[in-house]
C-alpha positions as CSV (number, residue, x, y, z in Angstrom):
1,M,-41.3,-3.4,32.5
2,S,-37.7,-3.0,31.4
3,Q,-36.7,-4.1,27.9
4,V,-34.1,-6.8,27.6
5,M,-31.3,-5.8,25.3
6,Q,-30.3,-8.3,22.7
7,E,-26.5,-9.0,22.3
8,R,-25.0,-10.8,19.3
9,T,-21.6,-11.2,17.6
10,V,-20.9,-11.0,13.9
11,R,-17.7,-12.2,12.1
12,G,-16.0,-9.9,9.7
13,A,-12.7,-8.8,8.3
14,C,-10.5,-5.8,8.6
15,P,-10.7,-3.9,5.3
16,H,-7.5,-1.8,5.6
17,D,-4.2,-1.8,3.7
18,C,-2.2,-4.0,6.0
19,P,-0.6,-7.4,5.4
20,D,-2.4,-8.9,8.4
21,T,-6.0,-8.9,7.1
22,C,-7.4,-9.7,10.5
23,S,-10.6,-11.6,11.2
24,L,-13.0,-9.5,13.3
25,V,-15.7,-10.2,15.8
26,T,-18.1,-7.3,16.3
27,T,-20.4,-7.2,19.3
28,V,-23.8,-5.7,18.7
29,I,-26.3,-4.7,21.3
30,D,-29.7,-4.2,19.9
31,T,-28.8,-2.3,16.7
32,K,-25.5,-0.7,17.7
33,A,-22.0,-2.0,17.4
34,V,-20.3,-1.6,20.8
35,R,-17.0,-3.4,20.3
36,V,-14.7,-4.7,17.6
37,A,-12.2,-7.4,18.6
38,G,-9.9,-9.9,16.9
39,N,-11.2,-13.3,16.2
40,P,-9.4,-15.8,18.5
41,A,-10.4,-18.7,16.3
42,H,-8.4,-17.3,13.4
43,R,-4.8,-18.3,13.9
44,H,-3.3,-15.3,12.1
45,T,-5.4,-12.8,14.1
46,D,-5.3,-14.8,17.4
47,G,-7.6,-12.5,19.1
48,A,-5.4,-9.4,18.8
49,L,-6.0,-6.2,16.8
50,C,-3.9,-3.1,16.3
51,T,-4.7,0.1,18.2
52,K,-6.3,1.6,15.1
53,V,-8.9,-1.1,14.3
54,S,-9.7,-1.9,17.9
55,R,-11.3,1.6,17.9
56,Y,-13.3,1.0,14.8
57,T,-16.7,1.8,16.4
58,E,-15.3,5.2,17.1
59,R,-14.8,5.6,13.4
60,T,-18.2,4.2,12.4
61,Y,-20.1,6.5,14.9
62,H,-17.8,9.5,14.5
63,P,-19.8,12.8,14.9
64,E,-18.2,14.1,11.7
65,R,-19.3,11.2,9.6
66,I,-21.1,12.2,6.4
67,L,-24.6,10.7,6.7
68,H,-26.4,12.1,3.7
69,P,-25.5,13.3,0.1
70,L,-23.9,16.7,-0.1
71,R,-23.8,19.2,-3.0
72,R,-21.1,21.9,-3.3
73,V,-22.4,25.5,-2.8
74,G,-19.0,27.3,-2.3
75,P,-15.8,27.6,-4.2
76,K,-13.8,24.4,-4.8
77,G,-11.8,23.5,-1.8
78,S,-13.9,25.7,0.6
79,G,-15.7,22.7,2.0
80,Q,-19.0,24.4,1.7
81,F,-21.9,22.0,0.9
82,E,-25.6,21.7,1.3
83,P,-27.6,18.4,1.9
84,V,-29.6,17.0,-1.0
85,D,-31.6,13.8,-1.3
86,W,-30.2,10.7,-3.0
87,D,-32.5,11.0,-6.0
88,T,-31.4,14.5,-6.8
89,A,-27.7,13.7,-6.4
90,L,-27.8,10.5,-8.5
91,S,-29.9,12.0,-11.2
92,D,-27.7,15.0,-11.6
93,I,-24.5,12.9,-11.5
94,A,-25.8,10.6,-14.2
95,R,-26.9,13.5,-16.4
96,R,-23.4,15.1,-16.2
97,L,-21.7,11.8,-16.9
98,K,-24.0,11.1,-19.9
99,D,-23.2,14.5,-21.4
100,I,-19.4,13.9,-21.1
101,A,-19.7,10.3,-22.3
102,A,-21.5,11.5,-25.4
103,R,-18.4,13.4,-26.3
104,D,-15.8,10.8,-25.1
105,P,-16.3,8.5,-22.2
106,Q,-12.5,8.4,-21.7
107,A,-12.8,11.9,-20.3
108,I,-14.4,10.2,-17.2
109,Q,-11.7,9.0,-14.8
110,P,-12.2,6.7,-11.8
111,Y,-9.7,7.1,-9.0
112,S,-9.6,4.5,-6.2
113,Y,-7.2,2.4,-4.2
114,A,-7.1,0.6,-0.9
115,G,-9.5,2.5,1.4
116,T,-10.9,-0.9,1.5
117,M,-9.0,-4.0,0.3
118,G,-12.3,-5.8,-0.2
119,L,-12.9,-7.4,-3.6
120,V,-16.6,-6.4,-3.6
121,Q,-16.6,-2.9,-2.1
122,G,-13.3,-2.2,-3.9
123,E,-13.9,-2.8,-7.6
124,G,-16.6,-5.4,-7.6
125,M,-19.4,-3.3,-9.0
126,A,-17.3,-0.2,-9.8
127,A,-15.3,-2.0,-12.4
128,R,-18.5,-3.2,-14.1
129,F,-19.8,0.3,-14.2
130,F,-16.7,1.9,-15.6
131,H,-16.2,-0.9,-18.2
132,R,-19.8,-0.5,-19.4
133,L,-19.3,3.2,-19.6
134,G,-16.0,3.0,-21.5
135,A,-14.3,5.3,-19.0
136,A,-10.6,5.6,-18.8
137,H,-8.7,2.9,-16.9
138,L,-6.7,3.7,-13.7
139,D,-3.2,2.3,-13.3
140,R,-3.3,1.6,-9.5
141,T,0.4,2.1,-8.8
142,I,0.6,4.2,-5.7
143,C,1.7,1.6,-3.1
144,A,3.2,-1.6,-4.5
145,A,3.6,-1.5,-8.3
146,A,7.4,-1.6,-8.5
147,G,7.8,-4.4,-5.9
148,G,4.9,-6.3,-7.4
149,E,6.4,-6.2,-10.9
150,A,9.8,-7.2,-9.5
151,L,8.2,-10.3,-7.9
152,V,6.5,-11.2,-11.2
153,Q,9.9,-11.0,-13.0
154,T,11.8,-13.0,-10.5
155,L,9.4,-15.5,-8.8
156,G,6.6,-15.4,-11.4
157,G,4.1,-13.7,-9.2
158,K,3.4,-12.1,-5.8
159,L,4.3,-15.2,-4.0
160,G,6.4,-16.2,-1.0
161,M,6.8,-18.3,2.1
162,K,3.9,-18.8,4.5
163,V,4.0,-16.2,7.2
164,E,3.3,-18.6,10.1
165,F,6.7,-20.4,9.6
166,F,8.7,-17.3,10.4
167,A,8.2,-18.4,14.0
168,E,10.6,-21.4,13.2
169,A,13.4,-19.4,11.5
170,K,16.8,-19.0,13.1
171,L,17.6,-15.7,11.3
172,I,14.9,-13.1,10.3
173,V,15.9,-10.1,8.2
174,I,13.2,-7.5,8.4
175,W,13.9,-5.3,5.4
176,G,12.2,-2.0,4.9
177,S,9.4,-2.7,7.4
178,N,8.3,-1.2,10.7
179,S,6.5,-4.4,11.6
180,I,5.4,-3.3,15.0
181,A,3.4,-0.5,13.4
182,S,2.4,-2.0,10.1
183,N,2.5,-5.8,10.4
184,L,1.7,-6.6,14.0
185,H,0.9,-10.2,13.7
186,F,4.1,-11.0,11.8
187,W,5.9,-9.2,14.6
188,R,4.4,-11.6,17.1
189,L,5.8,-14.5,15.1
190,A,9.2,-12.8,14.9
191,Q,9.1,-12.4,18.7
192,Q,8.4,-16.1,19.1
193,A,11.4,-16.9,16.9
194,K,13.5,-14.5,19.0
195,R,12.5,-16.2,22.2
196,D,13.6,-19.5,20.6
197,G,17.0,-18.1,19.8
198,A,16.6,-16.5,16.4
199,R,18.6,-13.4,15.5
200,L,16.6,-10.5,14.2
201,V,18.1,-7.9,11.9
202,C,16.3,-4.7,10.8
203,I,17.3,-2.9,7.6
204,D,15.8,0.6,7.4
205,P,17.1,4.2,7.0
206,R,15.0,5.1,10.0
207,R,15.6,3.7,13.5
208,S,12.0,2.5,13.8
209,E,10.2,1.0,16.8
210,T,10.9,-2.4,15.1
211,A,14.6,-1.6,14.8
212,D,14.7,-0.9,18.6
213,K,13.6,-4.4,19.3
214,C,15.9,-6.2,16.9
215,H,19.4,-7.5,17.7
216,E,20.9,-5.2,15.0
217,H,19.8,-2.2,12.9
218,I,21.4,-1.4,9.5
219,A,20.6,2.2,8.8
220,L,21.4,2.4,5.1
221,R,20.8,5.4,2.9
222,P,17.4,5.5,1.1
223,G,17.6,3.9,-2.4
224,T,20.7,1.8,-1.7
225,D,19.0,-1.5,-0.9
226,A,20.1,-3.2,-4.2
227,V,23.7,-2.4,-3.4
228,L,23.4,-4.1,0.0
229,A,21.8,-7.1,-1.6
230,L,24.5,-7.3,-4.2
231,A,27.2,-7.0,-1.6
232,L,25.6,-9.9,0.4
233,M,25.8,-11.9,-2.8
234,H,29.5,-11.0,-3.2
235,E,30.2,-12.4,0.2
236,L,28.1,-15.5,-0.3
237,I,30.2,-16.2,-3.4
238,A,33.6,-15.3,-2.0
239,N,33.0,-17.6,1.0
240,D,31.1,-20.3,-0.9
241,W,28.1,-20.0,1.3
242,L,26.0,-21.2,-1.7
243,D,23.6,-24.1,-2.4
244,H,25.1,-25.1,-5.8
245,D,22.6,-27.9,-6.4
246,Y,19.6,-25.6,-5.8
247,I,21.2,-22.9,-8.1
248,A,21.8,-25.4,-10.8
249,Q,18.4,-27.0,-10.8
250,H,16.1,-24.1,-9.9
251,T,17.5,-20.8,-11.1
252,L,18.2,-19.0,-14.4
253,G,21.0,-16.6,-15.1
254,W,23.4,-17.5,-12.4
255,D,26.7,-16.9,-14.2
256,A,25.6,-13.4,-15.2
257,L,24.4,-12.6,-11.7
258,R,27.6,-13.9,-10.2
259,E,29.6,-11.6,-12.4
260,R,27.5,-8.6,-11.4
261,A,27.6,-9.4,-7.7
262,L,31.4,-9.7,-7.7
263,Q,31.5,-6.0,-8.7
264,W,30.2,-5.1,-5.3
265,P,32.7,-6.0,-2.5
266,P,31.6,-4.8,1.0
267,E,34.0,-1.9,1.0
268,R,32.4,-0.4,-2.1
269,A,28.9,-1.1,-1.0
270,A,29.5,0.4,2.5
271,E,30.5,3.7,0.9
272,V,27.3,3.8,-1.2
273,C,25.0,2.6,1.6
274,G,26.6,4.7,4.3
275,V,27.0,1.8,6.7
276,P,30.1,0.1,8.3
277,V,31.8,-2.6,6.2
278,Q,31.6,-5.0,9.1
279,Q,27.8,-4.8,9.2
280,I,27.7,-6.1,5.6
281,V,30.3,-8.8,6.3
282,D,28.5,-10.0,9.4
283,L,25.0,-10.1,7.9
284,A,26.4,-12.0,4.9
285,R,28.0,-14.6,7.2
286,A,24.8,-14.9,9.2
287,Y,22.7,-15.3,6.1
288,G,25.0,-17.7,4.5
289,T,25.5,-20.0,7.5
290,T,22.2,-19.9,9.4
291,K,19.4,-22.3,8.5
292,P,16.6,-21.6,8.1
293,A,16.9,-17.9,7.2
294,A,13.9,-15.8,6.3
295,I,13.5,-12.3,4.8
296,R,10.4,-10.2,5.5
297,L,10.5,-7.4,3.0
298,N,7.9,-4.6,2.9
299,Y,7.0,-1.9,0.3
300,G,8.8,1.1,1.7
301,M,12.1,0.3,0.1
302,Q,10.7,0.2,-3.4
303,R,9.5,3.8,-3.4
304,V,12.6,5.1,-5.1
305,R,13.8,5.2,-8.7
306,G,15.4,1.8,-8.6
307,G,12.8,0.2,-6.4
308,G,12.0,-2.7,-8.7
309,N,15.6,-3.6,-9.2
310,A,16.1,-3.5,-5.4
311,V,13.2,-5.9,-4.8
312,R,14.5,-8.2,-7.5
313,A,18.0,-8.3,-5.9
314,V,16.6,-9.1,-2.5
315,A,14.3,-11.8,-3.9
316,C,17.2,-13.6,-5.5
317,L,19.0,-14.2,-2.2
318,P,17.0,-17.2,-0.9
319,A,17.7,-19.2,-4.0
320,L,21.4,-18.7,-3.6
321,V,21.6,-20.3,-0.2
322,G,18.8,-22.8,-0.8
323,A,16.6,-21.2,1.8
324,W,13.5,-22.2,-0.1
325,R,14.2,-25.8,0.9
326,H,12.9,-25.1,4.4
327,R,9.3,-24.1,5.3
328,A,10.8,-21.5,7.6
329,G,13.2,-20.2,5.0
330,G,12.8,-18.0,2.0
331,F,11.2,-14.6,1.5
332,L,7.9,-12.8,1.7
333,L,6.9,-9.5,0.4
334,S,3.4,-10.3,-0.8
335,A,1.3,-13.5,-0.8
336,S,-1.5,-12.0,-2.8
337,G,-0.6,-14.0,-5.9
338,H,-1.6,-17.3,-4.3
339,F,-5.4,-16.4,-4.3
340,P,-7.4,-17.8,-7.2
341,V,-9.7,-14.7,-7.6
342,D,-11.9,-14.8,-10.7
343,R,-11.4,-11.2,-11.6
344,A,-13.0,-11.5,-15.0
345,A,-16.3,-12.8,-13.5
346,L,-16.2,-10.1,-10.8
347,H,-15.1,-7.1,-13.0
348,R,-16.7,-8.1,-16.3
349,P,-14.2,-6.6,-18.8
350,D,-16.4,-8.1,-21.5
351,L,-18.6,-5.0,-20.9
352,L,-16.0,-3.0,-22.7
353,A,-17.3,-4.6,-25.9
354,G,-14.0,-4.4,-27.7
355,R,-13.1,-0.8,-26.6
356,T,-9.6,-0.1,-25.3
357,P,-9.8,3.1,-23.2
358,R,-6.6,4.9,-22.3
359,T,-4.9,4.3,-18.9
360,V,-4.0,7.1,-16.5
361,N,-1.4,6.5,-13.8
362,M,-2.8,7.4,-10.4
363,S,0.7,8.5,-9.3
364,T,0.8,11.3,-11.9
365,I,-2.8,12.5,-11.3
366,G,-1.5,16.0,-10.5
367,D,0.0,16.5,-14.0
368,D,-2.8,14.6,-15.8
369,L,-5.6,16.7,-14.4
370,L,-3.8,19.7,-15.8
371,R,-3.2,18.3,-19.3
372,E,-5.1,19.6,-22.3
373,A,-6.5,17.2,-24.9
374,S,-3.7,15.9,-27.2
375,P,-3.1,13.0,-29.6
376,G,-0.7,11.4,-27.1
377,F,-2.9,11.8,-24.0
378,G,-6.5,11.8,-25.4
379,P,-9.3,14.0,-24.1
380,K,-8.9,16.3,-21.2
381,I,-10.2,14.8,-18.0
382,E,-13.7,16.3,-17.5
383,A,-15.0,14.1,-14.6
384,L,-13.4,12.3,-11.7
385,I,-15.1,9.7,-9.6
386,V,-13.1,9.1,-6.3
387,Y,-13.8,6.2,-4.0
388,N,-11.6,4.4,-1.4
389,S,-8.9,7.0,-1.7
390,N,-7.9,10.6,-0.7
391,P,-5.6,11.7,-3.6
392,V,-5.4,15.3,-2.5
393,A,-3.6,14.1,0.6
394,V,-1.8,10.9,-0.6
395,A,-0.8,11.5,-4.2
396,P,2.7,12.9,-4.8
397,E,3.5,16.5,-5.5
398,S,0.2,17.6,-4.0
399,G,0.6,21.2,-5.0
400,R,-0.1,20.0,-8.6
401,V,-2.9,17.7,-7.4
402,V,-4.6,20.6,-5.7
403,K,-4.4,22.8,-8.8
404,G,-6.0,20.0,-10.8
405,F,-8.8,19.5,-8.3
406,E,-9.4,23.3,-8.3
407,R,-10.5,23.3,-11.9
408,E,-14.0,24.7,-12.1
409,D,-14.6,22.7,-15.3
410,L,-13.8,19.4,-13.6
411,F,-16.8,17.5,-12.3
412,T,-15.8,15.6,-9.2
413,V,-17.8,13.0,-7.2
414,V,-16.4,11.6,-4.0
415,L,-17.7,8.5,-2.1
416,E,-16.6,9.0,1.5
417,H,-17.1,8.6,5.2
418,F,-15.7,12.0,6.1
419,Q,-15.0,15.3,4.6
420,T,-11.4,14.6,3.7
421,D,-9.0,16.9,1.9
422,T,-10.3,15.4,-1.4
423,A,-13.9,15.7,-0.4
424,D,-13.5,19.4,0.1
425,Y,-13.0,19.7,-3.7
426,A,-16.0,17.6,-4.7
427,D,-19.1,18.7,-6.5
428,Y,-21.0,15.9,-4.8
429,I,-20.0,13.9,-1.7
430,L,-21.9,10.6,-1.4
431,P,-22.0,8.9,2.0
432,A,-20.4,5.4,2.0
433,T,-20.8,2.6,4.4
434,T,-18.0,1.4,6.7
435,Q,-16.9,-2.2,7.0
436,L,-19.4,-2.9,9.8
437,E,-22.3,-2.1,7.4
438,H,-21.8,-4.1,4.3
439,W,-20.8,-7.5,2.8
440,D,-17.3,-8.1,1.4
441,I,-14.7,-10.7,0.8
442,H,-11.0,-10.4,1.3
443,T,-7.7,-11.8,0.3
444,S,-4.5,-10.9,2.1
445,Y,-0.9,-10.0,1.1
446,G,0.5,-11.2,4.4
447,H,-1.1,-14.6,4.9
448,T,-3.1,-17.1,2.7
449,D,-6.6,-17.2,4.2
450,V,-9.7,-15.9,2.5
451,L,-12.0,-13.9,4.8
452,L,-15.7,-13.0,4.6
453,N,-17.1,-9.8,6.1
454,R,-20.8,-9.8,7.1
455,P,-22.6,-6.6,7.9
456,A,-23.0,-6.3,11.7
457,I,-25.3,-3.3,11.6
458,A,-27.6,-1.5,9.2
459,P,-26.1,1.5,7.3
460,V,-25.8,4.5,9.5
461,G,-27.9,7.5,8.4
462,Q,-28.4,7.5,4.6
463,S,-25.1,5.9,3.8
464,R,-24.9,3.3,1.1
465,S,-22.3,0.8,0.1
466,N,-20.0,1.5,-2.9
467,T,-21.8,-1.3,-4.7
468,D,-25.2,0.2,-4.1
469,I,-24.1,3.6,-5.3
470,F,-22.7,2.2,-8.6
471,R,-25.8,0.0,-9.1
472,A,-27.9,3.1,-8.7
473,L,-25.8,5.1,-11.1
474,A,-25.8,2.3,-13.6
475,A,-29.6,2.3,-13.5
476,R,-29.8,6.0,-14.1
477,M,-27.3,5.7,-17.0
478,G,-29.6,3.1,-18.6
479,F,-27.3,0.2,-18.2
480,D,-29.7,-2.8,-18.1
481,E,-27.3,-5.7,-18.2
482,P,-28.3,-8.4,-15.6
483,C,-24.9,-8.2,-13.9
484,F,-25.9,-4.8,-12.4
485,A,-28.6,-6.5,-10.4
486,D,-26.2,-8.8,-8.6
487,D,-26.4,-8.2,-4.9
488,D,-23.4,-8.1,-2.6
489,E,-23.6,-11.7,-1.4
490,T,-23.7,-12.8,-5.0
491,L,-20.6,-10.7,-5.7
492,C,-18.9,-12.4,-2.7
493,R,-19.7,-15.8,-4.1
494,T,-18.5,-14.8,-7.6
495,A,-15.1,-13.7,-6.4
496,F,-13.7,-17.2,-6.1
497,G,-16.4,-19.3,-7.7
498,S,-15.9,-22.9,-6.6
499,A,-12.3,-22.5,-5.7
500,V,-13.1,-21.6,-2.1
501,S,-16.0,-23.0,-0.1
502,F,-18.5,-20.3,0.6
503,D,-20.2,-22.5,3.1
504,Q,-17.0,-22.6,5.1
505,L,-16.7,-18.8,4.9
506,L,-20.3,-18.5,6.2
507,E,-19.6,-20.9,9.1
508,H,-16.2,-19.7,10.2
509,G,-15.5,-16.4,8.6
510,F,-12.3,-17.6,6.9
511,A,-10.9,-20.4,4.8
512,T,-7.3,-21.4,4.4
513,L,-5.9,-22.0,0.9
514,P,-4.5,-25.5,0.4
515,L,-0.9,-24.7,-0.3
516,P,2.4,-26.5,0.2
517,E,4.3,-25.6,3.4
518,A,7.5,-24.8,1.4
519,P,6.2,-23.5,-2.0
520,F,9.6,-23.6,-3.8
521,A,11.4,-26.4,-2.0
522,Q,11.6,-28.3,-5.3
523,G,11.7,-25.3,-7.5
524,G,8.4,-24.9,-9.4
525,F,8.4,-21.1,-9.6
526,A,5.6,-19.4,-11.5
527,T,7.9,-18.0,-14.1
528,A,7.9,-19.1,-17.7
529,S,11.0,-21.1,-17.1
530,G,9.8,-22.6,-13.8
531,R,12.9,-21.3,-12.2
532,C,13.8,-18.3,-10.0
533,E,14.9,-15.9,-12.8
534,F,18.0,-14.0,-11.8
535,F,18.0,-12.9,-15.5
536,S,14.6,-11.8,-16.8
537,A,14.2,-12.3,-20.6
538,A,10.9,-10.3,-20.3
539,L,12.7,-7.2,-18.9
540,D,15.5,-7.6,-21.4
541,A,12.9,-7.6,-24.2
542,Q,11.5,-4.3,-22.8
543,G,15.0,-2.7,-23.2
544,Q,15.7,-3.0,-19.4
545,D,18.6,-4.7,-17.8
546,G,17.6,-8.4,-17.4
547,L,19.7,-8.6,-14.2
548,P,19.0,-6.7,-11.0
549,D,21.3,-3.7,-10.5
550,H,21.6,-0.6,-8.5
551,L,19.9,2.5,-10.0
552,P,20.8,5.6,-8.0
553,N,18.0,7.8,-6.9
554,F,16.8,10.5,-9.1
555,E,17.7,12.9,-6.3
556,T,20.9,11.6,-4.8
557,A,22.2,13.1,-1.5
558,G,25.0,15.4,-2.3
559,S,23.9,16.1,-5.9
560,D,22.1,19.3,-5.1
561,P,23.8,21.8,-2.7
562,R,20.5,23.7,-2.4
563,H,18.7,20.6,-1.0
564,P,21.3,18.5,0.9
565,L,19.0,16.3,2.9
566,A,17.3,13.2,1.7
567,M,13.7,12.9,3.0
568,I,11.6,9.8,3.5
569,S,8.0,9.9,4.6
570,P,7.2,6.7,6.6
571,P,3.6,6.4,8.0
572,A,2.8,7.7,11.4
573,R,2.3,4.7,13.7
574,N,-1.3,5.4,14.6
575,F,-2.6,6.2,11.1
576,L,-2.9,4.0,8.0
577,N,-2.0,6.2,5.0
578,S,-4.6,9.0,5.5
579,S,-7.2,6.8,7.2
580,F,-7.9,7.3,11.0
581,V,-6.3,10.8,11.0
582,N,-9.6,12.2,12.2
583,V,-10.2,9.6,14.9
584,T,-9.7,11.8,17.9
585,S,-8.2,9.2,20.3
586,L,-5.7,8.1,17.7
587,R,-4.7,11.7,16.7
588,D,-4.3,12.4,20.4
589,I,-1.8,9.5,20.7
590,E,0.1,10.6,17.5
591,G,0.2,14.3,18.6
592,E,1.0,16.5,15.6
593,P,2.8,16.4,12.3
594,L,6.5,16.0,12.9
595,L,9.8,16.0,11.1
596,E,12.5,13.8,12.7
597,I,16.0,15.2,12.2
598,H,19.3,13.9,13.5
599,A,21.2,16.0,16.1
600,T,24.1,16.6,13.7
601,D,21.8,18.0,11.0
602,A,19.8,20.0,13.6
603,E,22.8,21.6,15.2
604,V,24.2,23.1,12.1
605,R,20.8,24.6,11.4
606,G,20.1,25.8,14.9
607,I,17.1,23.6,15.2
608,H,15.8,22.2,18.5
609,S,12.9,19.9,19.3
610,G,9.6,21.7,19.2
611,D,10.8,24.4,16.7
612,V,8.6,25.0,13.7
613,V,10.7,24.3,10.6
614,R,10.2,24.9,6.9
615,I,11.0,21.9,4.7
616,F,11.4,22.9,1.1
617,N,12.6,22.0,-2.4
618,S,11.8,23.1,-5.9
619,R,8.3,21.6,-5.8
620,G,7.0,23.4,-2.7
621,E,7.3,23.8,1.0
622,Y,5.8,22.4,4.2
623,R,5.9,23.6,7.8
624,C,5.7,21.4,10.9
625,K,7.4,20.9,14.2
626,A,10.9,19.4,14.4
627,K,11.9,16.5,16.7
628,V,15.6,16.0,17.1
629,S,15.8,12.3,17.2
630,A,18.1,9.3,16.9
631,R,15.4,7.7,14.7
632,A,16.8,9.9,11.8
633,R,20.2,9.0,10.5
634,P,22.6,11.8,9.5
635,G,21.7,13.3,6.2
636,V,18.2,11.9,6.2
637,V,15.0,13.5,7.6
638,N,11.8,11.6,8.3
639,G,8.6,13.5,7.5
640,L,6.0,11.3,9.2
641,G,2.8,11.0,7.2
642,I,0.2,11.0,6.0
643,W,-1.7,13.8,7.9
644,W,-4.7,15.5,6.2
645,R,-3.5,18.7,4.7
646,K,-6.2,20.7,6.5
647,L,-4.6,19.7,9.8
648,G,-1.2,21.1,8.8
649,L,0.2,24.5,9.9
650,D,-0.2,25.9,6.3
651,G,-2.9,23.6,5.0
652,T,-0.3,21.3,3.4
653,N,1.4,17.9,4.2
654,V,4.6,16.1,3.4
655,N,3.5,15.3,-0.1
656,Q,3.9,18.9,-1.1
657,L,7.5,17.9,-1.5
658,T,7.4,14.5,-3.2
659,S,7.7,14.2,-7.0
660,Q,5.6,12.6,-9.7
661,R,8.6,10.7,-11.2
662,L,8.1,6.9,-11.6
663,T,10.0,3.8,-10.6
664,D,12.2,1.7,-12.9
665,M,9.5,-0.9,-13.3
666,G,5.8,-1.0,-12.4
667,R,5.4,2.8,-13.0
668,G,5.1,3.4,-9.2
669,P,5.7,6.6,-7.3
670,V,9.1,7.6,-5.8
671,F,8.0,9.0,-2.4
672,Y,11.3,8.2,-0.7
673,D,13.4,9.6,-3.6
674,C,13.3,13.2,-2.5
675,L,15.8,15.9,-1.5
676,V,15.0,18.8,0.7
677,E,16.4,21.6,2.9
678,V,15.2,22.4,6.4
679,E,15.3,25.7,8.1
680,R,14.0,27.0,11.4
681,T,11.2,29.6,11.0
């Protein structure tokens, strides 16, 4: 008699670092997940997923997935491991951590980021563990720190317009975002607006797939976004395209900003930005006379020395023309500040018991792993616990990062799904669950819904959730506080307390925050003054310029004849940072690591498409194939990332060339502030 297979569906949430935070529906037959689809009942997802996440079962059941604990048996970086049981691994890790903590727990360094954006599998139990241990803090700066700080200093938080109303805008400026690749559901709204007559303008050094589909592309030089924003202000002032009433009632520092903007006529700005004067004049006219006008900014443009100032300058624009009065007008970089997360209840900083451990910036981990103990730095880093991140591939100046990870006296534990570049340097690799195998709860930085993720299947192999691993380590460390017994559903409930209905999340998989349609129509900014702060007293008190200004890149094109080309490293379309690189079907679509170079720059170097080229600067070199392409503007090459190093021609990737310098505010990395030379090999 044949057995009847049982089919069911389970609602979840996409865990990856993308503004869309989609609601998922996983189809399970018996005990196996067979399909992941977008939830049609969730308006922001609307039944559609990106190519990457639609293949999530391929990732979950990947033949190279790590399914049991591994212990290193070869040299660091060799990737040689042997299987061990969980008890052996956890007991040995706890013993090693206890020995280090007895000397100084600050010598133990967590390293994590957005491998999952979930509040529970991200830092839910991990933060409790490291607080109780007294380990060093991690300054999680690698993606959004400069832009986030800029929003705090201008709007009062990571706040903005509601994404759904972009569909009603008559002008949409897509600034520093390849939305087709990295913000698909916003792009659908922009397309709806376009069909209804809206004009779409893309501002990006690279002629991206999004730029192809917009009415106009402004290909400015990397790091000149603040100049363009100030020139737009100049034209708004010169032509009186201003909402004087909104400025008077709801802004702070207008007279000073006006004086600064008038220093940037379009002619001067065009020379710095490398764009035609008329493009600046026309965009200013469109922005000043079209209502409602909306700006969708993304984080690429803040990965330069003056990134925070640039975001501040752009964030000032809507207040000048009164765009905030309309629900389809204003600005959006991140909506994450709208969510009432109870981080104290979730992370339990009280477990520090009055201790104030040092903070290490994740963007300078290469240098910090190589530092000796000193009064200014504290103890040498002796142990590194990596989860939700792949720093050997993604951190800047990866030659230094690799040297740090190669230290034989560094004890490294990596929680992972696959044997990544970072996992190759681990002493222990602990198999972690994927999103289909655990509970989690999610905010978003692109919309304002809370999403719940339920486990669709049991953990594959011997994999365990991050929370389970940190609970087990806490027990072996002798941490007996009741909070370490909280299960994952309890942690999900703790994240928002009574601010969000958990019953609604259980029933529907998502809950919409009750927010006004136009958050700043009547002012009410989250700043200390309650106004949009063109002038920031807080920045001024820190010794910084209180007004947004243009700060030239550390490495400005033309300043170094040995390295005459600027390089940016935007993400490859079919990967998400270094995630999905090992998913065969996606890698087949992406092809191979490439450097896009403009025909003018290629010709003088004798480079043709398909040639292997050497890209180099004082920090290192990287080889890949060249693609002569109009997607690169003259003087700028595009090193598409982030490929795993082990898949590169020489075991390196584009971050061999990036620097560990930091942004003007937020202490973020400057990935797109990088000069190189390129030669055919």
